[in-house]
Structures are given as structure tokens and as C-alpha cells.
VOGU-3710 file (C-alpha; in Angstrom, 3 decimals, decimal comma):
1> xxxxxxxxxx> 93,399/114,252/43,768  93,705/118,020/43,527  90,908/119,925/45,231  90,033/123,554/45,703  87,471/125,598/47,660  84,536/127,287/45,960  81,865/129,847/46,753  78,759/127,684/46,692  75,243/128,842/45,963  72,923/127,914/48,823
11> xxxxxxxxxx> 69,248/128,439/49,594  68,535/131,637/51,530  65,889/131,018/54,175  64,687/134,652/54,036  63,552/134,163/50,434  63,215/130,415/49,911  61,995/129,470/53,370  63,379/126,413/55,127  66,437/125,290/53,099  65,696/121,721/54,175
21> xxxxxxxxxx> 62,482/121,921/52,160  64,417/123,030/49,066  66,857/120,139/48,759  66,258/116,569/47,600  67,771/113,097/47,357  69,855/112,348/44,232  67,905/112,224/40,971  68,282/108,465/40,499  66,392/107,532/43,680  63,436/109,895/43,168
31> xxxxxxxxxx> 60,375/107,989/41,990  57,201/109,587/40,618  55,511/109,670/44,039  58,458/111,373/45,710  58,821/113,739/42,752  55,262/114,970/43,308  55,889/115,383/47,017  59,063/117,390/46,457  57,328/119,628/43,908  54,636/120,418/46,480
41> xxxxxxxxxx> 57,090/120,824/49,352  58,556/124,155/48,238  58,355/126,148/44,980  62,163/126,340/44,954  62,796/122,644/45,579  65,802/121,433/43,580  63,785/118,539/42,142  62,715/120,953/39,390  66,287/120,897/38,134  67,518/117,391/38,848
51> xxxxxxxxxx> 64,337/115,407/38,134  61,869/117,695/36,445  58,491/116,505/35,254  58,288/115,420/31,620  55,102/115,919/29,617  53,820/114,389/26,360  53,989/117,866/24,796  57,708/118,378/25,428  59,615/119,676/22,402  62,854/121,396/21,442
61> xxxxxxxxxx> 61,778/124,691/22,998  60,041/123,415/26,134  61,244/120,291/27,918  62,707/119,071/31,200  66,075/120,665/30,435  64,815/124,098/29,386  62,562/124,155/32,440  65,507/123,214/34,664  67,436/126,182/33,277  64,440/128,487/33,800
71> xxxxxxxxxx> 64,068/127,249/37,378  67,718/128,015/38,128  67,545/131,467/36,546  64,445/132,346/38,573  65,905/131,061/41,854  68,995/133,211/41,280  67,004/136,258/40,192  64,662/135,977/43,189  67,579/135,673/45,580  66,378/132,254/46,727
81> xxxxxxxxxx> 69,865/131,023/45,835  72,726/133,184/47,038  76,435/132,693/46,614  78,726/132,517/49,614  80,953/135,551/49,970  84,243/133,672/49,826  85,570/130,315/48,663  85,045/127,573/51,217  85,034/123,868/51,713  82,121/122,360/53,595
91> xxxxxxxxxx> 81,826/119,688/56,268  78,800/117,472/55,600  77,749/115,427/58,653  74,933/112,851/58,640  73,563/111,057/61,693  71,360/108,005/61,159  70,312/104,640/62,520  70,215/101,166/61,008  68,475/98,392/62,932  68,634/100,478/66,104
101> xxxxxxxxxx> 72,362/101,205/65,871  73,446/104,856/65,635  76,034/106,043/63,102  77,655/109,335/62,126  79,268/109,794/58,726  81,273/112,902/57,880  82,618/114,116/54,561  84,218/117,195/53,031  82,573/118,984/50,103  85,069/120,584/47,727
111> xxxxxxxxxx> 85,758/120,868/44,014  87,817/117,934/42,768  89,834/118,021/39,568  88,445/115,328/37,297  90,723/113,039/35,332  90,152/110,024/33,088  89,821/106,842/35,113  93,120/105,480/36,352  94,720/108,876/36,974  93,880/109,281/40,629
121> xxxxxxxxxx> 90,234/108,280/40,157  88,799/104,795/39,958  85,286/103,599/39,271  83,721/100,458/40,689  80,329/100,219/38,948  79,173/99,973/35,340  77,126/102,795/33,826  74,269/103,041/31,322  74,093/105,349/28,318  70,573/106,673/29,010
131> xxxxxxxxxx> 71,303/108,325/32,367  74,595/109,751/31,042  72,821/111,365/28,079  70,188/112,743/30,436  72,726/114,257/32,856  74,783/115,708/29,992  71,727/117,472/28,606  70,967/118,880/32,057  74,531/120,161/32,442  74,446/121,694/28,967
141> xxxxxxxxxx> 71,229/123,530/29,783  72,210/124,832/33,224  76,054/124,864/33,375  75,640/123,884/37,008  76,398/121,054/39,410  73,528/120,385/41,798  74,732/117,293/43,640  78,053/115,973/44,841  79,920/112,922/43,645  80,519/110,591/46,605
151> xxxxxxxxxx> 84,276/109,936/46,654  86,202/107,534/48,867  89,831/107,926/49,848  92,081/106,057/52,252  93,734/108,055/55,040  94,524/106,035/58,187  95,846/109,217/59,856  92,309/110,703/59,757  93,418/114,219/58,894  89,807/115,138/58,160
161> xxxxxxxxxx> 88,896/114,879/61,845  90,639/118,197/62,487  88,233/119,844/60,060  85,170/118,284/61,649  86,285/119,234/65,141  86,857/122,837/64,039  83,530/122,943/62,224  81,567/121,970/65,314  82,638/125,229/66,994  80,471/127,130/64,509
171> xxxxxxxxxx> 76,774/126,962/63,681  75,756/124,816/60,703  74,706/126,739/57,601  72,191/123,983/56,881  70,478/121,595/59,275  67,494/119,358/58,619  66,103/115,882/59,169  64,889/114,009/56,094  61,858/111,678/55,865  64,086/108,670/56,607
181> xxxxxxxxxx> 65,078/110,342/59,897  68,627/111,088/58,730  69,909/114,271/60,366  71,986/116,400/57,960  74,300/119,252/58,959  76,561/121,357/56,749  79,297/123,678/58,068  81,347/126,213/56,124  85,109/126,004/56,525  86,880/129,169/55,384
191> xxxxxxxxxx> 90,164/129,102/57,326  92,991/128,826/54,753  95,053/126,673/57,120  92,314/124,042/57,283  91,631/124,165/53,550  95,338/123,750/52,828  95,566/120,937/55,376  92,866/118,919/53,658  94,148/119,705/50,152  97,609/118,466/51,110
201> xxxxxxxxxx> 96,220/115,343/52,785  94,210/114,271/49,747  96,491/115,402/46,912  98,407/112,121/46,691  95,415/109,888/47,436  93,819/107,505/44,982  90,060/108,086/45,047  87,180/105,735/44,276  83,718/106,796/43,158  81,273/105,400/45,702
211> xxxxxxxxxx> 78,176/106,986/44,133  77,770/109,221/41,108  79,428/107,235/38,310  77,021/108,569/35,671  77,562/112,167/36,748  81,343/111,751/36,843  81,435/110,369/33,301  79,052/113,149/32,273  81,472/115,712/33,702  84,315/114,194/31,679
221> xxxxxxxxxx> 82,204/114,464/28,527  81,163/118,042/29,318  84,758/119,055/29,947  85,803/117,549/26,613  82,866/119,236/24,888  83,479/122,722/26,268  87,260/122,662/26,550  86,962/125,027/29,511  89,242/124,754/32,547  86,324/125,491/34,867
231> xxxxxxxxxx> 84,577/122,339/33,680  87,461/120,194/34,917  86,390/120,754/38,514  83,436/118,829/39,865  81,630/119,167/43,181  82,449/116,160/45,374  82,067/114,930/48,920  85,193/113,137/50,127  84,688/110,428/52,756  87,572/108,613/54,394
241> xxxxxxxxxx> 87,269/104,818/54,208  88,253/104,794/57,896  85,189/106,856/58,817  83,206/104,786/61,350  79,931/105,885/59,757  80,763/104,514/56,312  78,048/101,903/55,787  77,202/99,817/52,723  73,696/98,368/52,628  72,633/95,543/50,297
251> xxxxxxxxxx> 70,508/96,001/47,196  68,380/92,926/46,570  67,177/91,715/43,154  63,509/91,132/42,375  62,382/89,150/39,313  59,469/90,746/37,435  57,665/90,306/34,125  58,776/86,688/33,841  55,544/84,628/33,808  57,374/81,412/32,920
261> xxxxxxxxxx> 59,521/81,567/36,050  59,716/78,048/37,514  60,928/77,842/41,095  61,364/74,060/41,169  63,227/73,952/37,846  65,543/76,722/39,032  66,348/74,912/42,267  67,069/71,671/40,396  69,408/73,535/38,070  71,266/75,201/40,926
271> xxxxxxxxxx> 72,078/71,940/42,709  75,152/71,387/40,505  76,921/74,427/41,942  75,008/75,350/45,089  73,918/73,760/48,314  70,237/74,583/48,694  69,050/74,881/52,283  65,268/74,957/52,690  63,317/76,762/55,422  59,700/75,669/55,147
281> xxxxxxxxxx> 56,620/77,176/56,760  52,867/76,706/56,942  51,583/79,476/59,202  52,290/83,217/59,252  54,381/82,829/62,395  56,373/80,011/60,837  56,897/82,169/57,758  58,526/84,877/59,851  60,721/82,290/61,556  61,750/80,747/58,221
291> xxxxxxxxxx> 62,615/84,149/56,833  64,694/84,984/59,912  66,508/81,648/59,693  67,366/82,271/56,032  68,849/85,684/56,767  70,730/84,312/59,789  72,299/81,667/57,553  73,261/84,354/55,046  74,948/86,412/57,771  76,780/83,395/59,180
301> xxxxxxxxxx> 78,161/82,267/55,831  78,840/85,828/54,682  81,006/86,486/57,722  83,173/83,608/56,490  83,405/85,221/53,021  81,183/82,535/51,458  78,976/83,363/48,464  75,391/82,898/49,582  71,982/84,223/48,560  68,455/84,081/49,868
311> xxxxxxxxxx> 65,547/83,192/47,608  61,814/83,607/48,007  59,431/82,778/45,181  56,029/82,771/46,839  55,817/79,101/47,737  55,953/77,604/51,201  59,671/78,055/51,811  62,611/80,425/51,887  65,922/79,138/50,536  69,590/79,823/51,253
321> xxxxxxxxxx> 71,765/79,184/48,184  75,404/78,544/49,138  77,990/78,299/46,366  79,911/75,038/46,849  81,565/74,596/43,437  84,769/76,584/43,858  85,572/76,403/40,160  82,172/77,488/38,842  83,065/81,174/38,462  86,492/80,391/37,009
331> xxxxxxxxxx> 84,859/78,344/34,255  81,999/80,799/33,667  83,891/84,078/34,030  87,579/83,334/33,664  88,197/86,793/32,215  87,294/88,363/35,562  89,944/88,965/38,194  90,064/86,804/41,308  88,538/89,679/43,297  85,665/90,078/40,844
341> xxxxxxxxxx> 84,930/86,357/40,691  84,472/86,310/44,455  81,978/89,168/44,503  78,478/88,043/45,515  76,754/90,177/42,900  78,931/88,788/40,085  78,213/85,234/41,255  74,482/85,968/41,364  74,413/87,602/37,953  76,672/85,040/36,250
351> xxxxxxxxxx> 75,687/81,703/37,768  72,009/82,331/38,456  70,438/85,279/36,650  72,226/84,803/33,330  72,818/81,039/33,271  69,443/79,861/34,604  67,043/82,753/34,010  68,450/84,240/30,811  68,827/87,719/32,311  71,929/88,714/30,375
361> xxxxxxxxxx> 73,764/92,054/30,231  71,402/93,368/27,547  68,350/92,625/29,681  70,037/94,113/32,722  70,656/97,307/30,760  67,026/97,345/29,620  65,865/96,602/33,180  63,199/94,373/31,654  63,092/91,564/34,209  64,874/92,947/37,246
371> xxxxxxxxxx> 64,064/95,513/39,899  66,533/96,689/42,525  65,362/96,736/46,136  67,414/98,860/48,520  67,442/97,365/51,999  65,824/100,181/53,954  62,939/100,221/56,384  60,269/97,709/55,420  61,580/97,189/51,883  61,910/93,428/52,347
381> xxxxxxxxxx> 58,332/93,187/53,662  57,068/95,068/50,616  59,171/92,901/48,328  57,748/89,677/49,786  54,221/91,095/49,628  54,589/91,767/45,907  55,639/88,186/45,313  52,713/86,923/47,368  50,201/89,051/45,439  51,631/87,995/42,079
391> xxxxxxxxxx> 53,079/91,316/40,910  56,595/89,873/41,062  57,902/86,359/40,599  60,816/86,027/43,032  63,450/87,860/45,047  67,129/87,132/45,520  68,483/88,546/48,767  72,167/89,449/49,070  74,658/90,380/51,753  76,298/93,797/51,723
401> xxxxxxxxxx> 79,369/94,320/49,590  82,352/94,979/51,860  84,448/98,140/51,513  87,544/95,965/51,012  85,867/94,438/47,965  85,132/97,880/46,537  88,812/98,771/46,898  89,992/95,473/45,375  87,693/95,713/42,339  88,632/99,347/41,677
411> xxxxxxxxxx> 92,347/98,604/42,130  92,369/96,118/39,238  90,381/98,448/36,993  87,241/96,329/36,879  83,655/97,387/37,514  80,856/95,768/39,434  77,347/95,361/38,023  75,022/98,281/38,626  73,572/98,573/42,117  76,301/96,455/43,696
421> xxxxxxxxxx> 76,792/98,959/46,484  74,309/101,102/48,360  76,174/103,644/50,455  73,648/104,804/53,002  72,569/107,504/53,548  72,543/109,329/50,226  74,137/112,750/49,811  71,357/115,230/49,129  71,303/117,499/46,075  71,049/121,249/46,508
431> xxxxxxxxxx> 73,034/121,266/49,751  75,645/123,236/47,820  75,460/124,222/44,155  78,385/124,999/41,878  77,461/127,329/39,020  80,074/127,240/36,264  80,981/130,543/34,540  80,246/128,947/31,177  77,565/129,770/28,644  74,839/127,153/28,513
441> xxxxxxxxxx> 74,769/124,852/25,502  71,514/123,914/23,846  70,776/120,346/24,948  69,897/117,642/22,469  66,220/117,026/23,102  65,083/113,433/23,089  62,040/111,480/24,157  61,063/112,499/27,692  60,976/108,793/28,555  64,739/109,189/29,054
451> xxxxx> 63,819/110,615/32,434  62,417/107,232/33,415  65,689/105,493/32,545  67,502/106,952/35,524  65,644/104,750/37,987
//
């Protein structure tokens, strides 16, 4: 992929205050509670652009997109956002812990030249029309890129390490710790020799979108719509697949709004293709032990590349569901590649959610019976509690998708179901901003409920 440096707009602490209070997670992970918190955190917080509040009175002249544009104009006019003096690339370093183990993930922020899929860029997840329409309207209104696309590339020589080592000799231009205790640091890299080194190293590399599929497709549409060369470059963070801090966490599936869900009938139906292992309990202590035993079985079988899922439906047992019918996916999804048929999420969606629960592609798109639970903190505890209190019917627990699977699926041009991968931690929006020298286009206003569709 061809890349180039750019003079990013960044929050100026003398005007905006702490830049760490002005940035935010990506739009698609901000719920209503976090939105309120970010609004209150700082009057310049980027949430006002990427996930602005909708109101019942929104109209053609006053809506989330016009307010995003007004926010950006004010931040620029006030000097809260200032442009770097010269084109740069940026080292983005994140330190974090998972289950007590420390990790460091490093990436390079630069402008990448977008191309239709297959020409140096591959996707691995399906997209939905609602979020793409929403992001296109935001781009039309602001002519700006607020967050980076998370791009993977494969470089066993680790050329990027030279950039990170050089960056550490300077002070970070942004440093903060987010509410999940992830420590973020951003360094400017202006030396032409280092910029050229990275550009040469990545020019012949095939890249894969790890996160940001909707925004990448939006950028393609915006480029086609404007016909401007500037719109063919998109702000991206490039992470080497050999980076030791590259971690994929699982995203579990929770069944909701399905009052006729029948645990026993489901288990009977699954016996044709799955071995069902039961972990019963009676007391609270036994419940914790049964849960731990289920997850241990999932890890053990997953390490042997077996398709296995955990199930909890509020009864007196946890279940491990191990696929034993080797031909089941071939018969049910013969149009998928071998790599896709072996993917846990495809097995879950095809052989369980669709076949036995009727949650087909249309219902997945509508998100009518399924919620996605990212495996962070006490998310599993909260998930189980919702099942116990009757606000959800069941949860299917999954193992993490492996990076090799992401590469294999992308290589054959196929896409995984949504939320198949959860690259943790997220890249924050507002860390760098790319303002395109293009006149804004009036967005097509639609029902503000579109803002809810990005979740």
C-alpha cells in the first residue's frame, strides 16, 4: 500500500485543556451512557463529531451532522485544534493488561491510499448499510477523518521497530490513560529517512482491515462521489502482524427478545452434530466451578483447533458444545471456503443460530435477537446476570479468532460475520485528525435513529 505523511490536527492543551479528555473510543463502541460522560468530560471532546446526540427535533438544517460540522469549525476557530507545522507520520503505542498479563502494541499512523478491495487491501468482516450511510453523511458534512482505520500487514523483518525505537528518544505529543487502564502514547516522526523507510517497507505489502470496515467503504464512496485526489487518502494505523502486542479478544453472542427460547429442545437438536458436555451446579460456589470448567474445556479444545462453544441459559448447568460431525458445515455451507467453514463464528451462526434458533442473516442485520458481548473486564459476569434476571435468554461463549484465520479468510476474498474479531485495545478517535481540503457536501438527512444502528 502507498502511504504518505500528513500534517495532522491535534488538540492544543493551552486552549482545549488535557488532550486526553478531548479524545474518545471509536463511534461504534460508544453507548448512550459513555456518550453522556464524554460530553461532560470536555467541551471539545471529539464525541460531538463522531457520535453526536440526536434529538426528536432534528431536521434538514439542524441535526447530528450539521452539529458535527459546527463543532469542528468552532474547535478550529478557537485554536483548540491546531495543525502540525510539517507533514509527519505518528507512532501510536498502547500498553495494557489482559488477565494480569502485560502487553504493548505499536502502530504507525499515516495516510494510506485507498483502493477497491483486492488491490492491496482486503476486508475480513461483513458490513451493514446503516452505519455506512451514517459515516458518509458525517464525512460529507465535515470533510474530515477523525479516527484511524486499523490495518494489518505482514513484515517478518519488523522494519517498524526502527521507527518506534527512534520515537522513544523524543517526548510523546499525546499521553493519557483511558478508563480501561490502557496507556496511550503518540509520537511525531518527521525525519524523512524514517518516513521513507516505512513507506518503502509497506509499499508492496498486502493489507487487511482489522477494524474500520464501515469507514473504509465509506471512504471509497466519498472518493467516488467527490472525484478528488485528496479523498483517496485515508488516515490509518498500520500494525505488523508480528507485533507481540497484537491481541484478538472474543466477542460472545447473547440471545435476547426470544421468549420462546427452549434450552432443552435446543440441546436435543444439537446432539446430531455436537457432543454436549454438561457442567451442573446447585450452589453459588458450584456455579463458579462449573463455569470455570466450561471455559477450561473450551480452551483445551480450541488449542487443538476444534470448534467448540459454551452455553448458559439460566438453568442449573453450563454446557460445552463440541462439533463432532466433520461434514456438517460442508453440507450446510458448501459455498464457503475450507477456511471459512472452519471458523468458529461461521459454525455458530450456521449450525446453531440459523438452523436451530432461526436467527438468519436478515435478523442478524436487524440485530433483533442478538447482542454482542466483548470479553472485557466483568462482561461475562454481567452477561450471566442478565440471563439470571430474565432480561436475556441465553449466551453462547466463543474462543478468540486467531490471526492466521483472519489472514486465511481475507486471502480467499471472503468475509466473516460481523463482530468476529475484537482487536483490543481500540484505537481512539481524535488522536490525530485529517482535514481534507474539500468543500463540505450537504448530507442527506435521515431519521436520527440511524445513530443507534452503529452499535
